[in-house]
Structures are given as C-alpha cells and as structure tokens.
PyMOL Python script that loads the backbone (N, CA, C, O; Angstrom):
from pymol import cmd

cmd.read_pdbstr("""\
ATOM      1  N   MET A   1      -1.620  60.448 -36.636  1.00  0.00           N
ATOM      2  CA  MET A   1      -0.244  60.169 -36.280  1.00  0.00           C
ATOM      3  C   MET A   1       0.670  61.307 -36.716  1.00  0.00           C
ATOM      4  O   MET A   1       1.637  61.625 -36.025  1.00  0.00           O
ATOM      5  N   VAL A   2       0.375  61.913 -37.845  1.00  0.00           N
ATOM      6  CA  VAL A   2       1.206  63.010 -38.327  1.00  0.00           C
ATOM      7  C   VAL A   2       1.156  64.189 -37.367  1.00  0.00           C
ATOM      8  O   VAL A   2       2.158  64.877 -37.174  1.00  0.00           O
ATOM      9  N   GLU A   3       0.009  64.423 -36.774  1.00  0.00           N
ATOM     10  CA  GLU A   3      -0.120  65.536 -35.843  1.00  0.00           C
ATOM     11  C   GLU A   3       0.811  65.378 -34.640  1.00  0.00           C
ATOM     12  O   GLU A   3       1.258  66.369 -34.062  1.00  0.00           O
ATOM     13  N   SER A   4       1.099  64.135 -34.268  1.00  0.00           N
ATOM     14  CA  SER A   4       1.973  63.905 -33.116  1.00  0.00           C
ATOM     15  C   SER A   4       3.412  64.328 -33.408  1.00  0.00           C
ATOM     16  O   SER A   4       4.172  64.592 -32.477  1.00  0.00           O
ATOM     17  N   PHE A   5       3.800  64.396 -34.680  1.00  0.00           N
ATOM     18  CA  PHE A   5       5.142  64.835 -35.046  1.00  0.00           C
ATOM     19  C   PHE A   5       5.222  66.346 -35.241  1.00  0.00           C
ATOM     20  O   PHE A   5       6.303  66.926 -35.141  1.00  0.00           O
ATOM     21  N   ASP A   6       4.105  66.979 -35.514  1.00  0.00           N
ATOM     22  CA  ASP A   6       4.109  68.409 -35.810  1.00  0.00           C
ATOM     23  C   ASP A   6       4.545  69.261 -34.623  1.00  0.00           C
ATOM     24  O   ASP A   6       5.330  70.194 -34.792  1.00  0.00           O
ATOM     25  N   LYS A   7       4.057  68.960 -33.446  1.00  0.00           N
ATOM     26  CA  LYS A   7       4.351  69.792 -32.280  1.00  0.00           C
ATOM     27  C   LYS A   7       5.841  69.787 -31.926  1.00  0.00           C
ATOM     28  O   LYS A   7       6.407  70.864 -31.734  1.00  0.00           O
ATOM     29  N   PRO A   8       6.505  68.624 -31.830  1.00  0.00           N
ATOM     30  CA  PRO A   8       7.945  68.660 -31.509  1.00  0.00           C
ATOM     31  C   PRO A   8       8.790  69.282 -32.625  1.00  0.00           C
ATOM     32  O   PRO A   8       9.798  69.931 -32.346  1.00  0.00           O
ATOM     33  N   ILE A   9       8.395  69.094 -33.865  1.00  0.00           N
ATOM     34  CA  ILE A   9       9.168  69.637 -34.985  1.00  0.00           C
ATOM     35  C   ILE A   9       9.107  71.159 -34.982  1.00  0.00           C
ATOM     36  O   ILE A   9      10.077  71.816 -35.361  1.00  0.00           O
ATOM     37  N   LYS A  10       7.989  71.725 -34.561  1.00  0.00           N
ATOM     38  CA  LYS A  10       7.877  73.187 -34.522  1.00  0.00           C
ATOM     39  C   LYS A  10       8.808  73.810 -33.495  1.00  0.00           C
ATOM     40  O   LYS A  10       9.076  75.010 -33.555  1.00  0.00           O
ATOM     41  N   LYS A  11       9.308  73.012 -32.546  1.00  0.00           N
ATOM     42  CA  LYS A  11      10.250  73.522 -31.556  1.00  0.00           C
ATOM     43  C   LYS A  11      11.662  73.658 -32.122  1.00  0.00           C
ATOM     44  O   LYS A  11      12.504  74.330 -31.526  1.00  0.00           O
ATOM     45  N   LEU A  12      11.926  73.032 -33.258  1.00  0.00           N
ATOM     46  CA  LEU A  12      13.263  73.067 -33.844  1.00  0.00           C
ATOM     47  C   LEU A  12      13.496  74.375 -34.588  1.00  0.00           C
ATOM     48  O   LEU A  12      12.576  74.939 -35.181  1.00  0.00           O
ATOM     49  N   ASN A  13      14.736  74.849 -34.551  1.00  0.00           N
ATOM     50  CA  ASN A  13      15.087  76.026 -35.344  1.00  0.00           C
ATOM     51  C   ASN A  13      16.058  75.606 -36.445  1.00  0.00           C
ATOM     52  O   ASN A  13      16.314  74.414 -36.618  1.00  0.00           O
ATOM     53  N   ALA A  14      16.594  76.557 -37.180  1.00  0.00           N
ATOM     54  CA  ALA A  14      17.454  76.255 -38.317  1.00  0.00           C
ATOM     55  C   ALA A  14      18.722  75.515 -37.893  1.00  0.00           C
ATOM     56  O   ALA A  14      19.188  74.631 -38.611  1.00  0.00           O
ATOM     57  N   TRP A  15      19.281  75.865 -36.741  1.00  0.00           N
ATOM     58  CA  TRP A  15      20.477  75.174 -36.257  1.00  0.00           C
ATOM     59  C   TRP A  15      20.182  73.700 -36.001  1.00  0.00           C
ATOM     60  O   TRP A  15      20.983  72.834 -36.351  1.00  0.00           O
ATOM     61  N   ASP A  16      19.044  73.419 -35.398  1.00  0.00           N
ATOM     62  CA  ASP A  16      18.686  72.037 -35.092  1.00  0.00           C
ATOM     63  C   ASP A  16      18.521  71.217 -36.374  1.00  0.00           C
ATOM     64  O   ASP A  16      18.980  70.078 -36.451  1.00  0.00           O
ATOM     65  N   VAL A  17      17.874  71.793 -37.359  1.00  0.00           N
ATOM     66  CA  VAL A  17      17.677  71.093 -38.627  1.00  0.00           C
ATOM     67  C   VAL A  17      19.028  70.829 -39.287  1.00  0.00           C
ATOM     68  O   VAL A  17      19.262  69.742 -39.816  1.00  0.00           O
ATOM     69  N   GLY A  18      19.905  71.812 -39.257  1.00  0.00           N
ATOM     70  CA  GLY A  18      21.238  71.624 -39.820  1.00  0.00           C
ATOM     71  C   GLY A  18      22.019  70.548 -39.094  1.00  0.00           C
ATOM     72  O   GLY A  18      22.721  69.757 -39.724  1.00  0.00           O
ATOM     73  N   LEU A  19      21.905  70.511 -37.774  1.00  0.00           N
ATOM     74  CA  LEU A  19      22.599  69.479 -37.004  1.00  0.00           C
ATOM     75  C   LEU A  19      22.028  68.086 -37.279  1.00  0.00           C
ATOM     76  O   LEU A  19      22.769  67.104 -37.292  1.00  0.00           O
ATOM     77  N   VAL A  20      20.734  68.000 -37.494  1.00  0.00           N
ATOM     78  CA  VAL A  20      20.138  66.711 -37.862  1.00  0.00           C
ATOM     79  C   VAL A  20      20.698  66.250 -39.201  1.00  0.00           C
ATOM     80  O   VAL A  20      21.028  65.075 -39.360  1.00  0.00           O
ATOM     81  N   LYS A  21      20.808  67.152 -40.154  1.00  0.00           N
ATOM     82  CA  LYS A  21      21.367  66.800 -41.463  1.00  0.00           C
ATOM     83  C   LYS A  21      22.803  66.324 -41.331  1.00  0.00           C
ATOM     84  O   LYS A  21      23.188  65.333 -41.952  1.00  0.00           O
ATOM     85  N   LEU A  22      23.599  67.019 -40.527  1.00  0.00           N
ATOM     86  CA  LEU A  22      24.992  66.620 -40.346  1.00  0.00           C
ATOM     87  C   LEU A  22      25.102  65.268 -39.640  1.00  0.00           C
ATOM     88  O   LEU A  22      25.979  64.468 -39.967  1.00  0.00           O
ATOM     89  N   SER A  23      24.229  65.015 -38.687  1.00  0.00           N
ATOM     90  CA  SER A  23      24.277  63.725 -37.999  1.00  0.00           C
ATOM     91  C   SER A  23      23.880  62.585 -38.937  1.00  0.00           C
ATOM     92  O   SER A  23      24.456  61.500 -38.867  1.00  0.00           O
ATOM     93  N   VAL A  24      22.915  62.819 -39.803  1.00  0.00           N
ATOM     94  CA  VAL A  24      22.535  61.801 -40.785  1.00  0.00           C
ATOM     95  C   VAL A  24      23.693  61.556 -41.751  1.00  0.00           C
ATOM     96  O   VAL A  24      23.989  60.408 -42.082  1.00  0.00           O
ATOM     97  N   ALA A  25      24.342  62.613 -42.200  1.00  0.00           N
ATOM     98  CA  ALA A  25      25.500  62.457 -43.092  1.00  0.00           C
ATOM     99  C   ALA A  25      26.607  61.674 -42.398  1.00  0.00           C
ATOM    100  O   ALA A  25      27.239  60.823 -43.024  1.00  0.00           O
ATOM    101  N   ALA A  26      26.853  61.942 -41.124  1.00  0.00           N
ATOM    102  CA  ALA A  26      27.889  61.222 -40.384  1.00  0.00           C
ATOM    103  C   ALA A  26      27.551  59.739 -40.250  1.00  0.00           C
ATOM    104  O   ALA A  26      28.430  58.888 -40.383  1.00  0.00           O
ATOM    105  N   VAL A  27      26.294  59.428 -39.991  1.00  0.00           N
ATOM    106  CA  VAL A  27      25.882  58.023 -39.878  1.00  0.00           C
ATOM    107  C   VAL A  27      26.039  57.315 -41.221  1.00  0.00           C
ATOM    108  O   VAL A  27      26.498  56.173 -41.269  1.00  0.00           O
ATOM    109  N   VAL A  28      25.668  57.973 -42.292  1.00  0.00           N
ATOM    110  CA  VAL A  28      25.825  57.375 -43.625  1.00  0.00           C
ATOM    111  C   VAL A  28      27.297  57.123 -43.920  1.00  0.00           C
ATOM    112  O   VAL A  28      27.651  56.054 -44.416  1.00  0.00           O
ATOM    113  N   LEU A  29      28.156  58.086 -43.624  1.00  0.00           N
ATOM    114  CA  LEU A  29      29.587  57.886 -43.833  1.00  0.00           C
ATOM    115  C   LEU A  29      30.121  56.754 -42.964  1.00  0.00           C
ATOM    116  O   LEU A  29      30.962  55.976 -43.415  1.00  0.00           O
ATOM    117  N   PHE A  30      29.647  56.651 -41.728  1.00  0.00           N
ATOM    118  CA  PHE A  30      30.061  55.547 -40.856  1.00  0.00           C
ATOM    119  C   PHE A  30      29.661  54.211 -41.455  1.00  0.00           C
ATOM    120  O   PHE A  30      30.471  53.285 -41.504  1.00  0.00           O
ATOM    121  N   ILE A  31      28.414  54.101 -41.914  1.00  0.00           N
ATOM    122  CA  ILE A  31      27.941  52.839 -42.492  1.00  0.00           C
ATOM    123  C   ILE A  31      28.767  52.477 -43.717  1.00  0.00           C
ATOM    124  O   ILE A  31      29.140  51.318 -43.900  1.00  0.00           O
ATOM    125  N   ILE A  32      29.051  53.460 -44.548  1.00  0.00           N
ATOM    126  CA  ILE A  32      29.817  53.181 -45.768  1.00  0.00           C
ATOM    127  C   ILE A  32      31.238  52.744 -45.439  1.00  0.00           C
ATOM    128  O   ILE A  32      31.778  51.866 -46.113  1.00  0.00           O
ATOM    129  N   THR A  33      31.853  53.332 -44.426  1.00  0.00           N
ATOM    130  CA  THR A  33      33.223  52.951 -44.100  1.00  0.00           C
ATOM    131  C   THR A  33      33.290  51.671 -43.260  1.00  0.00           C
ATOM    132  O   THR A  33      34.265  50.928 -43.372  1.00  0.00           O
ATOM    133  N   ALA A  34      32.300  51.394 -42.437  1.00  0.00           N
ATOM    134  CA  ALA A  34      32.334  50.217 -41.568  1.00  0.00           C
ATOM    135  C   ALA A  34      31.838  48.948 -42.259  1.00  0.00           C
ATOM    136  O   ALA A  34      32.182  47.842 -41.840  1.00  0.00           O
ATOM    137  N   TRP A  35      31.041  49.094 -43.300  1.00  0.00           N
ATOM    138  CA  TRP A  35      30.455  47.940 -43.970  1.00  0.00           C
ATOM    139  C   TRP A  35      31.009  47.880 -45.393  1.00  0.00           C
ATOM    140  O   TRP A  35      30.592  48.662 -46.248  1.00  0.00           O
ATOM    141  N   PRO A  36      31.938  46.969 -45.656  1.00  0.00           N
ATOM    142  CA  PRO A  36      32.585  46.918 -46.979  1.00  0.00           C
ATOM    143  C   PRO A  36      31.610  46.733 -48.141  1.00  0.00           C
ATOM    144  O   PRO A  36      31.843  47.267 -49.225  1.00  0.00           O
ATOM    145  N   ALA A  37      30.528  45.990 -47.936  1.00  0.00           N
ATOM    146  CA  ALA A  37      29.561  45.795 -49.020  1.00  0.00           C
ATOM    147  C   ALA A  37      28.903  47.117 -49.415  1.00  0.00           C
ATOM    148  O   ALA A  37      28.633  47.350 -50.593  1.00  0.00           O
ATOM    149  N   ALA A  38      28.645  47.990 -48.422  1.00  0.00           N
ATOM    150  CA  ALA A  38      28.055  49.293 -48.724  1.00  0.00           C
ATOM    151  C   ALA A  38      29.041  50.162 -49.489  1.00  0.00           C
ATOM    152  O   ALA A  38      28.649  50.904 -50.390  1.00  0.00           O
ATOM    153  N   MET A  39      30.323  50.076 -49.135  1.00  0.00           N
ATOM    154  CA  MET A  39      31.344  50.842 -49.848  1.00  0.00           C
ATOM    155  C   MET A  39      31.438  50.370 -51.296  1.00  0.00           C
ATOM    156  O   MET A  39      31.501  51.187 -52.215  1.00  0.00           O
ATOM    157  N   ASN A  40      31.447  49.079 -51.494  1.00  0.00           N
ATOM    158  CA  ASN A  40      31.520  48.546 -52.862  1.00  0.00           C
ATOM    159  C   ASN A  40      30.309  48.966 -53.683  1.00  0.00           C
ATOM    160  O   ASN A  40      30.438  49.322 -54.854  1.00  0.00           O
ATOM    161  N   TRP A  41      29.133  48.924 -53.065  1.00  0.00           N
ATOM    162  CA  TRP A  41      27.926  49.326 -53.777  1.00  0.00           C
ATOM    163  C   TRP A  41      27.975  50.809 -54.136  1.00  0.00           C
ATOM    164  O   TRP A  41      27.658  51.185 -55.264  1.00  0.00           O
ATOM    165  N   ALA A  42      28.370  51.654 -53.178  1.00  0.00           N
ATOM    166  CA  ALA A  42      28.406  53.096 -53.425  1.00  0.00           C
ATOM    167  C   ALA A  42      29.404  53.451 -54.514  1.00  0.00           C
ATOM    168  O   ALA A  42      29.177  54.383 -55.286  1.00  0.00           O
ATOM    169  N   GLN A  43      30.503  52.717 -54.582  1.00  0.00           N
ATOM    170  CA  GLN A  43      31.503  52.993 -55.605  1.00  0.00           C
ATOM    171  C   GLN A  43      31.111  52.438 -56.966  1.00  0.00           C
ATOM    172  O   GLN A  43      31.580  52.926 -57.994  1.00  0.00           O
ATOM    173  N   SER A  44      30.249  51.416 -56.981  1.00  0.00           N
ATOM    174  CA  SER A  44      29.869  50.813 -58.258  1.00  0.00           C
ATOM    175  C   SER A  44      28.683  51.516 -58.914  1.00  0.00           C
ATOM    176  O   SER A  44      28.462  51.353 -60.114  1.00  0.00           O
ATOM    177  N   VAL A  45      27.924  52.287 -58.157  1.00  0.00           N
ATOM    178  CA  VAL A  45      26.749  52.975 -58.693  1.00  0.00           C
ATOM    179  C   VAL A  45      27.201  54.246 -59.423  1.00  0.00           C
ATOM    180  O   VAL A  45      28.118  54.945 -58.992  1.00  0.00           O
ATOM    181  N   ASN A  46      26.536  54.512 -60.519  1.00  0.00           N
ATOM    182  CA  ASN A  46      26.810  55.737 -61.266  1.00  0.00           C
ATOM    183  C   ASN A  46      26.502  56.944 -60.377  1.00  0.00           C
ATOM    184  O   ASN A  46      25.409  57.020 -59.814  1.00  0.00           O
ATOM    185  N   PRO A  47      27.433  57.886 -60.237  1.00  0.00           N
ATOM    186  CA  PRO A  47      27.204  59.035 -59.340  1.00  0.00           C
ATOM    187  C   PRO A  47      25.995  59.879 -59.720  1.00  0.00           C
ATOM    188  O   PRO A  47      25.420  60.546 -58.860  1.00  0.00           O
ATOM    189  N   TRP A  48      25.607  59.864 -60.957  1.00  0.00           N
ATOM    190  CA  TRP A  48      24.444  60.653 -61.380  1.00  0.00           C
ATOM    191  C   TRP A  48      23.160  60.150 -60.733  1.00  0.00           C
ATOM    192  O   TRP A  48      22.214  60.919 -60.564  1.00  0.00           O
ATOM    193  N   TYR A  49      23.112  58.876 -60.371  1.00  0.00           N
ATOM    194  CA  TYR A  49      21.927  58.356 -59.695  1.00  0.00           C
ATOM    195  C   TYR A  49      21.717  59.044 -58.348  1.00  0.00           C
ATOM    196  O   TYR A  49      20.581  59.295 -57.946  1.00  0.00           O
ATOM    197  N   PHE A  50      22.809  59.347 -57.657  1.00  0.00           N
ATOM    198  CA  PHE A  50      22.703  60.041 -56.380  1.00  0.00           C
ATOM    199  C   PHE A  50      22.209  61.476 -56.577  1.00  0.00           C
ATOM    200  O   PHE A  50      21.418  61.982 -55.781  1.00  0.00           O
ATOM    201  N   ILE A  51      22.679  62.122 -57.637  1.00  0.00           N
ATOM    202  CA  ILE A  51      22.210  63.482 -57.942  1.00  0.00           C
ATOM    203  C   ILE A  51      20.730  63.458 -58.296  1.00  0.00           C
ATOM    204  O   ILE A  51      19.967  64.308 -57.838  1.00  0.00           O
ATOM    205  N   ILE A  52      20.327  62.501 -59.098  1.00  0.00           N
ATOM    206  CA  ILE A  52      18.911  62.380 -59.477  1.00  0.00           C
ATOM    207  C   ILE A  52      18.051  62.139 -58.232  1.00  0.00           C
ATOM    208  O   ILE A  52      16.984  62.736 -58.093  1.00  0.00           O
ATOM    209  N   ALA A  53      18.510  61.268 -57.332  1.00  0.00           N
ATOM    210  CA  ALA A  53      17.772  61.005 -56.096  1.00  0.00           C
ATOM    211  C   ALA A  53      17.678  62.269 -55.241  1.00  0.00           C
ATOM    212  O   ALA A  53      16.629  62.546 -54.660  1.00  0.00           O
ATOM    213  N   ALA A  54      18.755  63.028 -55.163  1.00  0.00           N
ATOM    214  CA  ALA A  54      18.736  64.271 -54.374  1.00  0.00           C
ATOM    215  C   ALA A  54      17.719  65.255 -54.944  1.00  0.00           C
ATOM    216  O   ALA A  54      17.002  65.912 -54.190  1.00  0.00           O
ATOM    217  N   VAL A  55      17.655  65.359 -56.253  1.00  0.00           N
ATOM    218  CA  VAL A  55      16.689  66.269 -56.881  1.00  0.00           C
ATOM    219  C   VAL A  55      15.267  65.794 -56.617  1.00  0.00           C
ATOM    220  O   VAL A  55      14.395  66.593 -56.273  1.00  0.00           O
ATOM    221  N   ILE A  56      15.033  64.498 -56.777  1.00  0.00           N
ATOM    222  CA  ILE A  56      13.686  63.961 -56.556  1.00  0.00           C
ATOM    223  C   ILE A  56      13.253  64.162 -55.108  1.00  0.00           C
ATOM    224  O   ILE A  56      12.124  64.580 -54.848  1.00  0.00           O
ATOM    225  N   PHE A  57      14.152  63.865 -54.157  1.00  0.00           N
ATOM    226  CA  PHE A  57      13.812  64.022 -52.742  1.00  0.00           C
ATOM    227  C   PHE A  57      13.679  65.483 -52.338  1.00  0.00           C
ATOM    228  O   PHE A  57      13.000  65.790 -51.358  1.00  0.00           O
ATOM    229  N   GLY A  58      14.312  66.385 -53.069  1.00  0.00           N
ATOM    230  CA  GLY A  58      14.278  67.799 -52.725  1.00  0.00           C
ATOM    231  C   GLY A  58      13.159  68.594 -53.373  1.00  0.00           C
ATOM    232  O   GLY A  58      12.962  69.763 -53.040  1.00  0.00           O
ATOM    233  N   ILE A  59      12.425  67.985 -54.289  1.00  0.00           N
ATOM    234  CA  ILE A  59      11.375  68.713 -55.007  1.00  0.00           C
ATOM    235  C   ILE A  59      10.298  69.227 -54.048  1.00  0.00           C
ATOM    236  O   ILE A  59       9.959  70.410 -54.078  1.00  0.00           O
ATOM    237  N   ARG A  60       9.768  68.364 -53.213  1.00  0.00           N
ATOM    238  CA  ARG A  60       8.677  68.780 -52.319  1.00  0.00           C
ATOM    239  C   ARG A  60       9.109  69.859 -51.326  1.00  0.00           C
ATOM    240  O   ARG A  60       8.418  70.871 -51.205  1.00  0.00           O
ATOM    241  N   PRO A  61      10.242  69.681 -50.600  1.00  0.00           N
ATOM    242  CA  PRO A  61      10.635  70.767 -49.690  1.00  0.00           C
ATOM    243  C   PRO A  61      10.915  72.073 -50.426  1.00  0.00           C
ATOM    244  O   PRO A  61      10.571  73.144 -49.927  1.00  0.00           O
ATOM    245  N   PHE A  62      11.530  72.005 -51.596  1.00  0.00           N
ATOM    246  CA  PHE A  62      11.801  73.217 -52.378  1.00  0.00           C
ATOM    247  C   PHE A  62      10.502  73.895 -52.761  1.00  0.00           C
ATOM    248  O   PHE A  62      10.377  75.114 -52.644  1.00  0.00           O
ATOM    249  N   TYR A  63       9.530  73.114 -53.218  1.00  0.00           N
ATOM    250  CA  TYR A  63       8.230  73.662 -53.610  1.00  0.00           C
ATOM    251  C   TYR A  63       7.543  74.328 -52.408  1.00  0.00           C
ATOM    252  O   TYR A  63       7.059  75.456 -52.502  1.00  0.00           O
ATOM    253  N   LYS A  64       7.510  73.612 -51.283  1.00  0.00           N
ATOM    254  CA  LYS A  64       6.811  74.148 -50.105  1.00  0.00           C
ATOM    255  C   LYS A  64       7.490  75.378 -49.544  1.00  0.00           C
ATOM    256  O   LYS A  64       6.816  76.257 -49.008  1.00  0.00           O
ATOM    257  N   PHE A  65       8.822  75.467 -49.654  1.00  0.00           N
ATOM    258  CA  PHE A  65       9.547  76.586 -49.057  1.00  0.00           C
ATOM    259  C   PHE A  65       9.546  77.812 -49.967  1.00  0.00           C
ATOM    260  O   PHE A  65       9.323  78.927 -49.497  1.00  0.00           O
ATOM    261  N   TYR A  66       9.792  77.618 -51.260  1.00  0.00           N
ATOM    262  CA  TYR A  66       9.968  78.751 -52.156  1.00  0.00           C
ATOM    263  C   TYR A  66       8.739  79.123 -52.962  1.00  0.00           C
ATOM    264  O   TYR A  66       8.530  80.304 -53.242  1.00  0.00           O
ATOM    265  N   ILE A  67       7.922  78.160 -53.343  1.00  0.00           N
ATOM    266  CA  ILE A  67       6.817  78.449 -54.257  1.00  0.00           C
ATOM    267  C   ILE A  67       5.503  78.605 -53.533  1.00  0.00           C
ATOM    268  O   ILE A  67       4.740  79.516 -53.853  1.00  0.00           O
ATOM    269  N   LYS A  68       5.208  77.763 -52.579  1.00  0.00           N
ATOM    270  CA  LYS A  68       3.932  77.788 -51.890  1.00  0.00           C
ATOM    271  C   LYS A  68       3.863  78.886 -50.861  1.00  0.00           C
ATOM    272  O   LYS A  68       2.843  79.040 -50.189  1.00  0.00           O
TER     273      LYS A  68
END
""", "prot")
cmd.dss("prot")
cmd.show_as("cartoon", "prot")
cmd.util.cbc("prot")
cmd.orient("prot")
C-alpha cells in the first residue's frame, strides 16, 4: 500500500509541499474558529505541549533530510 503513495508524491515539488502545509494550517484554523469547543481546548492547553508535539513529529523528517 505504501508503494501506491510513492509514485504520486514523487511528482510533487517544494512549492506543492509548501502549499499542502498552508492548506492544512488553514483547515486547522477554520476548525478552531468554527468549533467553539476546539477553541476552548486550544486555549486551555499549555502552549509548550504544541511545541513538544512539533518537535516529536519533526524528528523523523529532520533525520531523513539532514542526517541520512
């Protein structure tokens, strides 16, 4: 199943990846503003948890891009 995703992903360039990131950020912002419970949750969580999650989620891509 993973092989089926490899071929289309190889067609993407840096602009496409950046646009995907921006679209995901826009959807997250929409959900947070349109759903009051999500806004309350995001405001009640310690901001450091989001930084920790970003570091954890970024370890593998950082390793594969810069170290490997």
